[in-house]
C-alpha positions as CSV (number, residue, x, y, z in Angstrom):
1,M,14.9,-0.9,9.5
2,D,15.1,2.7,8.5
3,L,12.0,2.8,6.5
4,T,11.5,6.6,5.9
5,S,13.7,9.9,5.7
6,P,13.1,12.0,9.1
7,A,10.2,13.9,8.0
8,P,7.8,12.1,5.5
9,F,4.9,14.4,4.3
10,W,1.8,12.8,6.0
11,L,3.5,12.8,9.5
12,L,4.1,16.9,8.6
13,R,0.6,17.1,7.8
14,N,-1.2,15.7,10.4
15,G,1.1,15.8,13.1
16,L,2.3,12.7,15.5
17,G,-1.1,12.0,16.8
18,A,-1.8,9.7,19.9
19,A,1.2,7.7,21.5
20,P,-0.4,4.2,22.7
21,P,1.8,2.9,25.6
22,P,4.3,-0.2,25.4
23,L,3.1,-3.4,26.2
24,P,3.1,-3.5,30.0
25,G,4.1,-7.1,30.5
26,N,2.8,-10.3,29.3
27,A,-0.7,-10.6,27.7
28,R,-3.1,-13.0,26.4
29,C,-5.6,-12.9,23.1
30,D,-7.1,-14.7,20.4
31,V,-5.0,-12.8,17.8
32,V,-1.7,-10.8,17.9
33,V,-1.1,-8.3,14.9
34,I,2.6,-7.4,14.3
35,G,2.4,-4.1,12.9
36,A,0.2,-1.5,13.4
37,G,0.7,0.8,10.2
38,I,-2.0,0.8,7.3
39,T,-1.9,-2.9,6.9
40,G,-2.1,-3.9,10.5
41,A,-4.8,-1.4,10.9
42,L,-6.9,-3.0,8.5
43,V,-6.4,-6.3,9.9
44,A,-7.1,-5.5,13.3
45,D,-10.3,-3.6,12.4
46,A,-11.6,-6.8,10.6
47,L,-10.7,-9.0,13.4
48,C,-12.2,-6.9,15.9
49,A,-15.3,-6.7,13.8
50,D,-15.8,-10.4,14.1
51,G,-15.4,-10.3,18.0
52,H,-11.9,-11.5,18.5
53,S,-9.8,-10.1,21.4
54,V,-7.0,-8.2,19.4
55,V,-3.5,-7.3,20.5
56,A,-1.6,-5.1,17.8
57,L,2.4,-4.6,18.3
58,D,4.5,-1.7,16.6
59,A,8.1,-1.3,17.2
60,R,7.6,2.4,16.7
61,Q,4.0,4.0,16.9
62,P,1.2,3.2,14.6
63,G,1.6,4.6,11.2
64,L,5.4,5.9,11.6
65,G,6.7,3.3,9.2
66,S,6.0,2.8,5.7
67,T,2.4,4.4,6.0
68,A,3.9,7.7,6.6
69,A,5.7,7.7,3.5
70,S,3.2,6.3,1.1
71,T,1.7,8.3,-1.5
72,A,-1.5,6.4,-1.1
73,I,-2.6,5.9,-4.6
74,L,-5.4,3.1,-4.6
75,Q,-6.0,1.0,-7.7
76,Y,-7.0,-2.2,-9.3
77,E,-4.1,-2.1,-11.4
78,I,-0.8,-4.5,-10.4
79,D,2.8,-3.4,-11.4
80,T,2.5,-6.7,-13.6
81,H,0.4,-6.3,-16.3
82,L,-2.5,-8.8,-16.7
83,V,-1.1,-10.4,-19.7
84,D,2.3,-10.8,-18.7
85,L,0.9,-11.8,-15.1
86,V,-1.2,-14.8,-16.8
87,E,2.2,-16.1,-18.1
88,R,4.1,-15.9,-14.8
89,V,1.3,-17.2,-12.7
90,G,-1.6,-19.2,-14.8
91,R,-4.6,-17.3,-16.1
92,A,-6.9,-18.4,-13.2
93,R,-4.6,-16.8,-10.5
94,A,-3.7,-13.6,-12.7
95,E,-7.3,-13.0,-13.2
96,A,-7.9,-13.7,-9.7
97,A,-5.7,-11.2,-8.3
98,Y,-6.9,-8.3,-10.7
99,R,-10.4,-8.9,-9.4
100,A,-9.1,-9.2,-5.8
101,C,-7.6,-5.7,-6.2
102,R,-11.0,-4.5,-7.5
103,H,-12.6,-5.9,-4.6
104,G,-10.1,-4.4,-2.3
105,L,-11.0,-0.8,-3.6
106,N,-14.6,-1.5,-2.8
107,Y,-13.5,-2.7,0.5
108,L,-11.8,0.3,1.2
109,R,-14.5,2.6,0.1
110,R,-17.2,0.7,2.2
111,T,-14.7,1.1,5.0
112,C,-14.0,4.6,4.9
113,R,-17.7,5.5,4.4
114,E,-18.3,3.7,7.8
115,L,-15.7,5.3,9.5
116,G,-17.1,8.9,8.8
117,A,-14.0,10.3,9.4
118,D,-11.9,12.9,7.5
119,I,-9.5,10.7,5.6
120,D,-9.4,12.5,2.0
121,L,-10.7,9.4,0.3
122,H,-11.6,10.3,-3.2
123,T,-12.4,8.0,-6.4
124,R,-10.0,9.4,-9.1
125,P,-9.4,8.4,-12.7
126,S,-6.3,6.5,-13.3
127,V,-4.4,7.5,-16.4
128,Y,-1.8,5.0,-17.3
129,V,0.9,6.3,-19.9
130,A,2.5,4.8,-22.6
131,S,6.3,6.1,-22.1
132,R,7.3,5.4,-25.3
133,R,5.7,4.6,-28.7
134,D,6.8,1.1,-28.7
135,R,4.5,0.4,-25.8
136,V,1.5,1.1,-27.6
137,P,0.5,-2.4,-28.9
138,A,1.1,-3.9,-25.3
139,L,-1.1,-1.4,-23.8
140,R,-3.6,-2.3,-26.3
141,A,-3.5,-5.8,-25.6
142,E,-3.7,-5.1,-21.8
143,A,-6.7,-3.1,-22.3
144,R,-8.6,-5.8,-24.1
145,A,-7.5,-8.5,-21.8
146,R,-8.8,-6.3,-18.8
147,Q,-12.1,-5.5,-20.7
148,R,-12.7,-9.2,-20.9
149,L,-12.5,-9.5,-17.3
150,G,-15.3,-6.6,-16.7
151,L,-12.7,-4.1,-15.4
152,S,-12.7,-0.5,-16.2
153,C,-10.7,0.3,-19.0
154,R,-10.6,2.4,-21.9
155,V,-7.9,3.4,-24.5
156,L,-7.2,7.1,-24.7
157,S,-5.6,8.2,-28.0
158,A,-2.7,11.1,-28.0
159,D,-5.2,13.6,-29.2
160,E,-7.8,12.6,-26.4
161,L,-5.1,12.4,-24.0
162,R,-3.8,15.9,-24.8
163,R,-7.4,17.5,-24.6
164,R,-8.5,15.9,-21.3
165,Y,-5.6,15.9,-19.2
166,G,-2.6,18.1,-21.2
167,I,-0.4,15.1,-21.3
168,E,1.6,14.5,-24.2
169,A,2.1,10.8,-24.9
170,P,1.3,8.4,-27.8
171,L,-1.5,6.4,-25.7
172,A,-3.0,5.8,-22.2
173,L,-5.4,3.7,-20.6
174,L,-8.0,5.2,-18.5
175,S,-9.8,3.6,-15.4
176,N,-12.6,5.6,-13.3
177,T,-12.3,3.3,-10.2
178,A,-9.1,4.5,-8.7
179,A,-8.8,6.5,-5.5
180,E,-6.6,8.5,-3.3
181,A,-6.3,8.8,0.4
182,D,-4.4,9.9,3.6
183,P,-2.8,6.9,4.7
184,W,-2.0,8.4,8.0
185,R,-5.5,9.5,9.2
186,L,-6.9,6.2,7.7
187,T,-4.6,4.2,9.6
188,Q,-5.5,6.3,12.9
189,A,-9.4,6.2,12.2
190,L,-9.3,2.4,12.0
191,L,-7.0,1.7,14.8
192,A,-9.6,4.1,16.8
193,R,-12.6,2.1,15.8
194,A,-11.0,-1.2,16.4
195,A,-10.3,0.3,20.1
196,T,-13.8,0.7,20.4
197,R,-14.4,-3.1,19.8
198,G,-11.5,-3.9,22.3
199,L,-8.5,-3.7,20.4
200,R,-5.2,-3.2,22.7
201,V,-2.6,-1.5,20.6
202,H,0.9,-1.0,22.0
203,G,3.6,1.0,20.5
204,R,7.6,1.1,21.2
205,T,7.2,-2.9,21.6
206,H,9.4,-4.9,19.3
207,A,8.2,-8.3,18.5
208,K,11.0,-10.5,18.1
209,A,10.3,-14.2,17.6
210,I,7.0,-16.5,17.5
211,G,6.9,-19.8,19.0
212,D,5.1,-22.7,20.0
213,D,3.5,-22.8,23.0
214,G,1.2,-26.0,22.9
215,A,-2.4,-24.9,22.3
216,M,-1.3,-21.4,21.8
217,L,1.3,-19.0,20.3
218,R,3.9,-17.2,22.0
219,V,5.3,-13.9,20.4
220,R,8.5,-12.7,22.3
221,T,8.9,-9.1,22.6
222,D,11.4,-6.6,24.5
223,R,8.7,-6.0,26.7
224,G,7.0,-9.0,27.7
225,D,5.1,-11.9,25.7
226,V,1.8,-12.2,24.3
227,R,0.1,-15.6,24.2
228,A,-2.2,-15.9,21.4
229,R,-4.3,-18.8,19.0
230,H,-3.2,-16.7,16.0
231,A,-0.5,-14.3,14.8
232,I,-0.6,-12.2,11.6
233,V,2.7,-10.7,10.8
234,A,1.7,-7.3,9.1
235,C,4.9,-5.4,9.6
236,G,5.9,-4.9,5.8
237,Y,9.4,-4.6,4.7
238,E,10.5,-5.8,8.2
239,A,8.6,-9.4,8.3
240,D,11.7,-10.8,6.6
241,A,12.5,-11.4,10.8
242,F,9.5,-14.0,10.7
243,L,10.1,-15.7,7.3
244,P,12.5,-18.5,6.4
245,E,13.7,-16.4,3.3
246,P,13.1,-12.9,1.9
247,V,10.3,-12.4,-0.6
248,C,10.8,-9.3,-2.1
249,R,13.6,-6.9,-3.2
250,L,13.9,-3.8,-1.2
251,H,14.0,-0.2,-3.1
252,G,14.5,3.3,-1.9
253,T,11.8,5.3,-3.3
254,F,11.4,9.2,-3.3
255,A,8.5,11.6,-3.8
256,L,8.1,15.5,-3.7
257,A,5.1,17.8,-2.7
258,T,4.5,21.1,-4.2
259,D,3.1,24.4,-2.7
260,P,-0.9,24.5,-3.2
261,L,-1.8,25.8,-6.6
262,P,-4.7,28.1,-7.1
263,A,-8.1,26.5,-7.8
264,G,-8.4,24.8,-11.0
265,Q,-4.7,24.7,-11.7
266,G,-3.9,21.2,-10.1
267,V,-3.8,17.7,-12.0
268,P,-6.6,18.1,-14.6
269,G,-9.4,15.8,-13.4
270,R,-7.7,15.2,-10.2
271,A,-6.4,12.1,-12.1
272,L,-3.8,9.7,-10.6
273,V,-1.0,9.3,-13.5
274,W,1.7,6.7,-13.9
275,E,3.6,5.1,-16.9
276,T,4.8,1.7,-18.4
277,A,8.5,2.6,-17.7
278,R,10.1,0.6,-15.0
279,P,10.8,2.4,-12.6
280,Y,7.9,4.5,-13.1
281,Y,6.9,8.1,-12.1
282,Y,3.7,8.7,-10.7
283,L,1.5,11.9,-9.8
284,R,-1.7,12.6,-7.7
285,G,-3.0,15.9,-6.2
286,T,-3.9,16.6,-2.6
287,D,-7.3,18.4,-1.3
288,D,-5.2,21.5,-0.5
289,G,-4.3,21.8,-3.8
290,R,-0.8,20.3,-3.8
291,V,0.7,18.1,-6.4
292,I,2.8,15.1,-5.3
293,I,5.1,13.3,-7.8
294,G,7.1,10.2,-6.9
295,G,9.5,7.6,-8.5
296,L,13.2,6.9,-9.1
297,D,13.3,4.0,-7.0
298,E,16.8,2.3,-6.8
299,P,17.9,-0.6,-5.0
300,Y,17.9,0.1,-1.1
301,R,20.9,-0.3,0.6
302,D,20.4,1.7,4.0
303,G,18.5,4.5,5.2
304,D,21.6,6.9,5.4
305,R,22.3,6.3,1.4
306,R,18.7,6.6,0.6
307,D,18.1,9.9,2.3
308,A,21.4,11.4,0.8
309,A,20.2,10.6,-2.4
310,L,17.2,12.9,-2.0
311,A,19.6,15.8,-2.6
312,R,19.7,14.6,-6.4
313,K,16.6,13.3,-6.8
314,W,13.9,16.2,-6.3
315,K,15.0,17.9,-9.1
316,P,14.0,15.1,-11.7
317,L,10.8,14.6,-9.7
318,L,10.0,18.3,-10.1
319,A,10.9,18.2,-13.9
320,R,8.7,15.3,-14.6
321,A,5.5,16.9,-12.6
322,K,6.1,20.0,-15.0
323,R,6.4,17.9,-18.1
324,W,2.9,16.4,-17.2
325,L,1.6,19.7,-16.1
326,P,2.9,22.2,-18.3
327,G,2.1,26.0,-17.5
328,R,1.9,25.5,-13.9
329,A,4.2,27.5,-11.5
330,L,5.3,24.3,-9.3
331,V,7.1,25.1,-6.3
332,P,8.8,22.2,-4.3
333,A,7.7,22.6,-0.7
334,H,8.9,19.1,0.5
335,A,10.6,15.7,-0.5
336,W,11.0,12.6,1.3
337,A,12.0,9.0,0.8
338,G,10.8,5.5,1.8
339,V,11.5,1.9,1.3
340,F,9.5,-0.1,-1.3
341,G,9.3,-3.8,-1.8
342,Q,8.6,-5.6,-5.3
343,T,8.0,-9.3,-5.5
344,R,9.0,-11.2,-8.5
345,D,5.8,-11.2,-9.7
346,G,4.3,-8.1,-8.5
347,L,1.6,-9.8,-6.3
348,A,1.5,-9.7,-2.4
349,Y,1.8,-12.6,-0.2
350,I,-1.3,-13.2,2.2
351,G,-1.7,-16.3,4.3
352,A,0.5,-19.2,5.9
353,H,3.9,-20.1,5.0
354,P,4.0,-23.7,4.1
355,R,7.4,-24.3,6.2
356,L,5.9,-22.6,9.1
357,D,3.1,-22.9,11.7
358,P,0.1,-22.6,9.8
359,R,-1.4,-20.5,12.8
360,I,1.2,-17.9,11.8
361,T,0.0,-16.1,8.5
362,F,1.1,-12.8,6.6
363,A,-0.5,-9.7,5.2
364,L,2.3,-8.3,3.2
365,G,1.0,-5.9,0.4
366,Y,4.4,-5.4,-1.4
367,G,3.9,-3.7,-4.7
368,G,3.1,-0.6,-6.1
369,N,-0.8,-1.1,-4.8
370,G,0.1,-2.0,-1.4
371,I,-2.9,-0.4,0.5
372,T,-5.4,-2.3,-2.0
373,F,-3.3,-5.6,-1.5
374,S,-3.7,-4.9,2.5
375,A,-7.7,-4.5,2.3
376,V,-7.5,-8.1,0.7
377,A,-5.6,-9.4,3.3
378,A,-7.9,-8.0,6.3
379,E,-10.8,-9.8,4.6
380,V,-8.8,-13.1,3.4
381,L,-7.2,-13.4,7.3
382,A,-10.2,-12.6,9.3
383,A,-12.2,-15.3,7.3
384,R,-9.4,-17.7,8.1
385,V,-9.3,-16.9,11.8
386,A,-12.9,-17.4,11.7
387,G,-12.7,-20.8,10.1
388,R,-14.2,-19.4,6.7
389,R,-13.0,-20.0,3.5
390,H,-12.5,-16.7,1.4
391,R,-12.7,-16.9,-2.4
392,F,-9.1,-15.1,-2.5
393,A,-7.6,-17.3,0.0
394,D,-5.2,-19.0,-2.3
395,T,-4.6,-15.9,-4.9
396,F,-1.6,-14.6,-3.2
397,A,-0.3,-17.9,-1.6
398,F,3.4,-18.4,-0.8
399,N,3.4,-21.6,-2.8
400,R,2.9,-19.9,-6.2
């Protein structure tokens, strides 16, 4: 699948980086991880920390799929409101999902501190804006539901929103626990640390099928076979090749980065801004003073159509950025496109599929906060491989 337009932002910013060699032939390990983007890197790092021998395979090079196109807004908030999620999946699972995402954020912060690498991870306020006045009652109810769980959430009136962030809207919810990062640098730092613990990474190696090989699983690739006790599928929107049926709807998504602004002219408070409309716009800053604005999702058909749509998408993206940041001289520098997957309830899928071999598990961080979901998956699946029971083991199960 064509996951990104030819030049996603983080790849331009950081360069190609290291290019691990293809699988040289048959291999054997405790766990094989299929996919070496941000999700696979988080999972592999957690497994290697537990002392397992791990092989990670990527059909491209690590991070060259959806990771390079991500805007890396990290939140506990899920695209589906907590009050709505309770109706869809039940109170226990819905509340556990929100708690899990808060846990995932803390996991990411702790991991980044340990890595000690320059990955631009910073805690930021999240400002969730009511797109229309008729959304105000729902946002107030959502604030009460989150507060009952002890989640960071405060209502901002129109006046306070205007005064603090310069945004004209009837209401917003403020959380002070969100974050932003450079997903490319984070992926490379995780893989580098895992390599010091024995991880073997192979790019340009296409995993085609996973089969039973007695006491082991056999992952067939175009370069050789990998035999392992466990297989973890972490290849995002290309995971359908290993599933009995698709579990998400694919959309093309679009983003634009501006030229750097003078100091003090960027996003007020370096807030992460998003809205109640669906699909929604979202906005963040970067450490070099740029503004990134994304949104305008549309159903994904193929990469050529998605990339051609950039010609008509960047102008409304820029217009929305100017609306949220009035008075700034926003100059577009680069626009790009990617693939975004949305599940029916907005939740990830983490764990074994009931119709497949239980030794095959999935780390599918679909939805608007996919990196946060992936951090949860790293802990849950590492615990499963080690024979431990994780408290969020059933939260994102396939049988919901």
